[in-house]
C-alpha positions as CSV (number, residue, x, y, z in Angstrom):
1,Y,84.9,0.4,21.9
2,L,86.9,2.2,24.7
3,P,89.8,4.4,23.6
4,D,92.4,1.3,25.0
5,G,91.0,-0.7,22.4
6,R,88.6,-2.7,24.7
7,I,84.7,-3.5,24.4
8,V,82.4,-2.3,26.9
9,F,79.0,-4.3,26.4
10,S,75.8,-5.5,28.1
11,S,75.3,-9.2,28.8
12,T,73.8,-11.5,31.0
13,R,76.4,-13.9,31.5
14,Q,77.3,-12.6,35.2
15,R,80.0,-15.2,35.7
16,Q,81.4,-12.9,38.3
17,S,78.3,-12.3,40.4
18,K,77.8,-16.0,40.1
19,A,81.2,-16.9,41.3
20,I,81.4,-14.6,44.4
21,L,77.7,-16.3,45.5
22,L,78.9,-19.8,45.0
23,D,81.7,-18.7,47.2
24,E,78.9,-17.7,49.6
25,G,77.1,-21.0,49.5
26,K,74.5,-19.9,47.2
27,P,74.5,-22.0,44.2
28,Q,70.7,-21.1,43.2
29,F,71.9,-17.7,41.2
30,A,70.9,-17.8,37.7
31,A,71.7,-14.2,36.9
32,Q,67.6,-13.2,37.1
33,D,66.6,-9.7,37.8
34,E,64.9,-8.9,41.1
35,S,61.5,-9.8,40.1
36,D,63.1,-13.4,39.0
37,N,61.1,-13.1,35.2
38,E,64.1,-12.7,33.4
39,P,67.8,-12.6,32.9
40,A,69.4,-9.4,34.0
41,F,71.7,-7.3,31.8
42,V,74.7,-5.9,33.5
43,L,78.1,-4.1,32.0
44,H,80.8,-6.1,31.1
45,V,84.2,-5.7,29.3
46,M,86.4,-7.6,27.0
47,N,89.7,-7.4,24.6
48,A,89.1,-6.6,21.2
49,D,89.5,-10.3,20.3
50,G,86.8,-11.5,22.7
51,G,89.3,-12.5,25.2
52,D,89.5,-11.7,29.0
53,I,85.9,-11.1,29.5
54,R,85.3,-9.4,33.3
55,Q,81.9,-8.2,34.7
56,L,81.7,-4.6,35.5
57,S,78.4,-3.6,37.0
58,F,76.3,-5.3,39.5
59,N,72.6,-4.5,39.0
60,Q,69.5,-6.7,39.7
61,S,68.0,-4.8,37.3
62,H,69.5,-4.1,33.7
63,D,72.3,-1.5,32.9
64,L,72.2,-1.0,29.1
65,D,73.5,1.3,26.1
66,P,77.1,1.8,27.3
67,A,78.9,4.8,25.7
68,V,82.1,6.5,26.0
69,L,82.5,10.2,26.9
70,P,85.3,12.5,26.0
71,D,86.8,12.1,29.4
72,G,87.0,8.3,29.4
73,R,84.3,7.6,31.6
74,V,81.1,5.4,30.3
75,V,77.9,6.4,30.5
76,F,75.0,3.9,30.4
77,T,71.4,3.6,31.2
78,R,70.6,1.8,34.5
79,W,67.1,0.5,35.5
80,D,66.6,1.3,39.1
81,R,64.2,-0.9,40.2
82,A,63.3,-0.9,44.4
83,P,60.4,-0.3,46.5
84,G,59.4,3.4,45.4
85,H,61.8,3.5,42.5
86,D,61.2,2.0,38.8
87,E,62.9,4.0,36.1
88,L,65.5,4.2,33.6
89,T,68.3,6.5,34.7
90,L,71.6,7.9,33.4
91,Y,74.9,6.8,35.4
92,T,78.7,6.7,34.6
93,M,81.7,4.5,35.8
94,R,85.4,4.3,34.9
95,P,86.2,1.6,32.5
96,D,87.1,-0.8,35.3
97,G,83.4,-0.5,37.2
98,S,84.8,1.8,39.4
99,D,83.5,5.5,40.6
100,L,79.9,4.5,39.8
101,Q,77.7,7.7,40.0
102,L,74.4,9.0,39.1
103,L,74.5,11.3,36.5
104,Y,70.9,12.4,35.5
105,G,67.4,12.4,35.8
106,A,66.2,10.6,38.8
107,R,63.8,12.8,39.5
108,S,63.0,14.2,35.9
109,H,61.0,11.4,34.6
110,A,57.7,13.4,34.7
111,T,58.9,15.3,31.8
112,G,57.1,13.9,28.7
113,T,54.3,14.8,26.8
114,D,51.2,16.2,29.5
115,G,53.6,15.4,32.3
116,E,53.8,11.4,31.9
117,D,57.0,9.5,32.9
118,I,59.6,9.1,30.5
119,H,63.0,7.3,30.6
120,F,66.3,8.2,29.2
121,L,67.9,5.7,26.5
122,D,70.9,5.2,24.6
123,P,72.8,8.3,25.5
124,R,75.4,9.9,23.0
125,S,78.1,12.5,23.8
126,M,77.4,15.4,21.1
127,A,80.3,17.7,19.9
128,S,78.3,20.6,22.3
129,G,79.1,18.7,25.3
130,R,75.5,17.9,25.9
131,L,74.4,14.1,25.9
132,L,71.8,12.9,22.9
133,V,69.1,10.6,24.1
134,R,66.1,9.2,23.3
135,A,63.0,9.7,25.8
136,Q,60.1,7.1,26.1
137,P,57.8,5.0,28.4
138,F,58.6,1.8,29.3
139,E,56.0,0.8,26.5
140,A,56.8,2.9,23.6
141,S,54.0,3.6,21.2
142,D,55.7,2.9,17.6
143,L,58.7,1.4,19.0
144,G,60.2,4.8,19.7
145,G,60.1,8.2,21.2
146,Q,61.5,11.7,21.3
147,L,65.3,12.9,21.0
148,L,66.3,15.2,23.5
149,E,69.7,16.8,24.3
150,I,70.4,17.0,28.2
151,D,73.0,19.4,29.8
152,T,74.6,17.4,32.0
153,S,77.6,19.2,32.4
154,N,75.3,21.8,34.3
155,Y,72.4,20.2,35.9
156,V,71.8,16.8,37.6
157,E,67.9,17.4,37.2
158,N,65.9,18.9,34.4
159,T,65.5,22.1,36.7
160,Q,68.3,21.4,39.6
161,P,71.9,22.7,38.4
162,T,75.3,21.4,39.7
163,L,76.4,23.1,42.9
164,P,78.7,25.6,41.3
165,N,75.4,26.8,39.3
166,R,73.1,27.0,41.9
167,G,70.9,30.6,41.7
168,V,72.8,31.1,38.5
169,L,71.0,28.5,36.0
170,V,67.3,27.2,36.6
171,G,66.8,24.8,33.4
172,P,65.2,23.1,31.8
173,A,68.8,20.9,31.3
174,Q,66.5,19.0,28.5
175,S,65.3,20.5,25.3
176,P,64.4,18.8,22.1
177,A,66.9,17.9,19.7
178,T,64.8,18.5,16.4
179,A,61.7,20.6,15.7
180,N,59.4,17.5,15.1
181,D,56.4,17.4,17.4
182,V,57.2,14.5,19.1
183,R,54.7,12.8,21.7
184,T,55.8,10.7,23.9
185,I,52.2,9.8,24.9
186,D,50.0,6.7,23.5
187,G,48.1,7.7,20.0
188,P,49.7,9.6,17.2
189,S,52.3,11.7,17.2
190,P,52.1,14.6,14.6
191,G,56.1,14.6,14.4
192,G,56.4,10.7,14.2
193,R,58.6,9.0,16.5
194,Y,62.4,8.4,16.9
195,N,64.1,5.1,17.4
196,S,67.4,5.8,17.4
197,A,70.3,8.5,16.6
198,F,73.9,9.2,16.5
199,P,75.7,12.7,16.3
200,L,77.8,13.1,13.6
201,Q,81.5,14.1,14.2
202,D,82.0,16.3,11.4
203,G,81.6,19.7,12.8
204,S,78.0,20.3,11.5
205,G,75.9,19.2,14.4
206,R,73.9,16.8,12.3
207,L,71.8,13.6,13.6
208,L,72.0,10.1,11.7
209,L,68.3,8.8,12.9
210,T,65.9,6.1,12.4
211,W,62.3,7.9,12.5
212,T,59.0,7.0,11.3
213,L,56.4,9.5,9.9
214,C,52.9,9.8,11.8
215,R,50.8,7.1,9.7
216,L,46.6,6.4,10.6
217,L,44.7,3.6,9.1
218,E,41.4,5.0,7.2
219,P,38.4,2.9,7.4
220,A,37.6,1.4,3.7
221,T,35.1,3.9,1.7
222,P,32.8,1.5,-0.7
223,P,33.6,0.2,-3.2
224,A,37.1,-0.1,-1.4
225,T,37.1,-3.2,1.1
226,T,40.2,-2.5,2.6
227,S,41.7,0.3,5.1
228,Q,44.4,2.4,3.7
229,I,47.3,3.8,5.3
230,V,47.3,7.6,5.2
231,P,49.9,10.3,6.6
232,C,48.6,12.2,9.8
233,T,46.8,15.5,9.1
234,A,45.3,18.2,11.4
235,D,41.8,17.0,10.2
236,R,42.6,13.6,10.6
237,L,44.0,14.0,14.1
238,A,40.9,15.7,15.0
239,A,38.7,13.3,14.5
240,E,37.3,11.3,17.3
241,T,38.5,8.0,16.3
242,T,42.0,7.8,14.7
243,T,43.7,4.4,14.5
244,T,47.5,4.1,14.1
245,A,49.1,2.7,11.7
246,A,52.4,0.4,12.2
247,P,55.6,2.6,12.3
248,L,57.5,2.6,9.1
249,Y,61.3,3.4,10.1
250,G,63.9,4.7,7.7
251,V,67.4,6.1,7.9
252,W,67.5,10.0,8.1
253,I,69.7,12.9,8.4
254,Y,68.7,15.7,10.7
255,V,69.9,19.1,9.9
256,P,69.6,21.6,12.9
257,G,70.7,24.9,11.0
258,Q,67.7,24.1,8.3
259,R,65.3,22.1,10.8
260,T,65.0,19.8,8.0
261,Q,65.3,15.9,7.7
262,L,66.9,14.4,4.6
263,P,66.5,10.7,3.8
264,V,69.2,8.5,3.9
265,T,67.5,5.1,3.0
266,S,64.0,4.3,1.7
267,P,61.6,2.8,4.3
268,N,60.1,-0.5,3.7
269,E,56.9,-1.8,5.3
270,D,57.3,-4.5,7.8
271,I,61.1,-3.5,8.1
272,V,62.5,-1.5,11.2
273,F,65.8,0.0,10.8
274,S,67.3,0.7,14.3
275,E,70.6,1.2,16.3
276,V,72.1,3.5,13.8
277,V,75.8,4.2,14.0
278,A,78.0,6.2,11.9
279,L,81.6,5.0,11.1
280,Q,83.5,8.0,11.1
281,P,87.0,9.9,12.5
282,Q,86.3,11.0,15.7
283,P,88.7,12.6,18.9
284,L,89.8,9.6,21.0
285,P,88.6,10.0,24.5
286,S,90.6,9.9,27.6
287,V,92.2,6.5,28.3
288,L,91.3,5.5,32.1
289,L,93.3,3.1,32.7
290,D,91.9,0.3,35.6
291,R,92.9,1.0,39.0
292,V,95.6,-1.2,40.5
293,A,95.6,-2.8,44.3
294,G,98.2,-1.2,46.2
295,V,98.4,1.8,44.2
296,D,94.9,3.2,43.5
297,V,93.0,1.2,45.9
298,D,93.5,-0.4,49.1
299,K,95.5,-3.7,48.7
300,E,94.4,-5.6,51.7
301,L,90.8,-4.8,50.9
302,E,91.4,-6.0,47.3
303,T,93.0,-9.4,48.6
304,E,89.9,-9.9,50.9
305,G,87.5,-9.1,47.9
306,V,85.7,-6.7,50.2
307,G,85.1,-2.7,49.9
308,L,84.2,0.4,51.9
309,I,80.7,1.8,51.8
310,D,80.9,5.8,51.7
């Protein structure tokens, strides 16, 4: 939800893109991504009643996970996919789609376990001013990854501060949000993995999250005939052959001061809890009004439907 009551969401409808290209005599438009193998999700805005839907972003790959920052800007994950690039990075824009900017991470992807590439998803503003994100590879083991706190106020990359902090701060901008030993590579993760998280706005710093513990499949030992699901232990993880069991996601609360997780719901086999959100009072972000032609933007350019590339 935007602070003015409208809703920002991701959709494949792309009516504005289609209308523009039809005007240019390109009726073949089908909202496909640049590989032409699936519809591309981009950001849209609508009124609370579902009316006045407008397209905000124009990306040949996907724009996902929009959230509102305290200053009223929309932060989201953008799939940058072009020659030499294939990554999910954090961007911001105004709620009318203008002032699109890279926020963080274009050169910080090789920061996963053992230097493997990770991508930044589902950004959420924290009371500390940092961003809470889920970091994982494109194809994530156990459907999840690691939770990170990122200092986007002072850094544009993990070890690159903003210009005012050059020579003062050296990083890293990223730090684990929990004490769990979470791995972002294939195979077992001793500290389990996270599928989603939401910062509670009650001054406690707690995180509402979905988490699976690390589980392994242990071969059957006669007279048993079926394998058993067992928790990860140091001995089992040290074995030459380990088989990871299916994840078991439940809802938990992480308490940073105590470095503990408390269960909210009991997990169930074959059911994944995801996209967890807390319904709670929180400070209203700043309202950024849509820019008006002739006042905030050049009226002639608006009338012609063109812009200036800087």
